[in-house]
N, C-alpha and C positions, 0 to 999 in steps of 0.2 A: 632293485632291478627294475628297468623300464621295459615294458612290452609295447611294441608297435603292432597293431592289428590293421590290416588292409582288407576291407570287405569288397570283393571283386565281382563284377558282372562282365560276361563275355560280350564281344561284338555281336550284334544281331545277325550277321551273315555267317557266323560260325556255329556249328553244332557243339553240343556240350563235349563230345568226344574230341573234336578238333581243338577246342579251347584247352581242355585238360592236357592233351598231348603236347601242345605248343608251350603251355606254362611249365610243364615238368621237363620236357626234353629239349626245348630251345631257349626259353627265357631263363630258367634256372642256371644252365651252364654259362650263359652271358653274365648273369648277376655275379657268379663266382669269380669272374675275371676282374672285378673291381677291388683293388687292394683294400680300400677303406672299409668295405663291407667285411672281408675276411679277417681283417685286423681288429675290427670293433664289435662285430656281432658275436654274441655268445651262442645263439641257437637260431635256426630258421626252420619253420614248419609250414608246409602247404596242406590245407584242408580242402579236399575236393568234395563238393556236395554230392551225397549219395541219393538225394531225392526221396528218401523215406522219412515220413513224419507220422508218429503214432497218434490215433484218435483225433480229437478236435484241435490239436495244436496247429497254430498257423506257421507255415514254413517261411523261413527267411528268404528274401528275394535276391539272393546272391548265389553265384556259381562256385565261389570258393572264398576262403579266408587265408591270407598269408600272415604269419606271425613271426616277428623277429624280436629277439631279446637282446638288450644292451645293458651294460653295467650302470649307465647314468645318461642324462640328457646331453652331456658333452659329447659322448660317443655317437649319439644319434645325430648331433650337429656335424660331427666330422663326416659321417656317411652322407647325409642329405645335402651337405654343402659342397660335396666333392664333384669334380668334373665327371667322374665315372658315374655317379648317380644321375647327373643331368644328361650325359652324352651316351650312356649305355642303357641304364635301367629305364629312365623316363622316355627315352627315344624308342625303345622297344615296346613299351606298354601299349601303344595304339595298334600294334600288330595283332593283338589278341583280346584287348580289353575295351569296353566302353568306358573310357576314362571319365566321362561326364557323370558316371554313376559310382565311381570308386569313392568309398568313405574311409576315413582314417581315424583311428583312436589310439591314443597313448594311454597306458595304464600301469598301475602298480598292484602286484598281488597283496592282498590283505589277509587272506585265509588260504591255507593249504591243507587239504585233507587227503590222507593216503590210507586206502583201505587195506 
C-alpha cells in the first residue's frame, strides 16, 4: 500500500478556523467529485492541527496533513494524471492553501502496531 501525505499550510490571510472550514466543507466535497479519486483511493484522512504540543517538543509548522492511501503507484498515477486532479483539486488549492509551502511524501508502512 502506498500512502500520500500532503503537509499543508494555510494562506496567510486566512484564520486557522477559515482554513479548516474550507478544507473540510468546500474542498473535500469538490475532491469527491473526481471519479479517478473515488475509484483509486482506498482511504482519505484530514488531520487538522490542534496546536497542542507537550513539553519541549517542537511543533510542526503545518496547519494540517492530508493522507490518501492507494493500492500501488499506478493508482496514484491515475489520480494525479487525471484532468480532475488538475482542473478540480489543484485549481481549488490556492483558495485555502499557501501552495508554495505544501510538501508531499509518498510512503509505505513497514511496521503496524495495534494496542
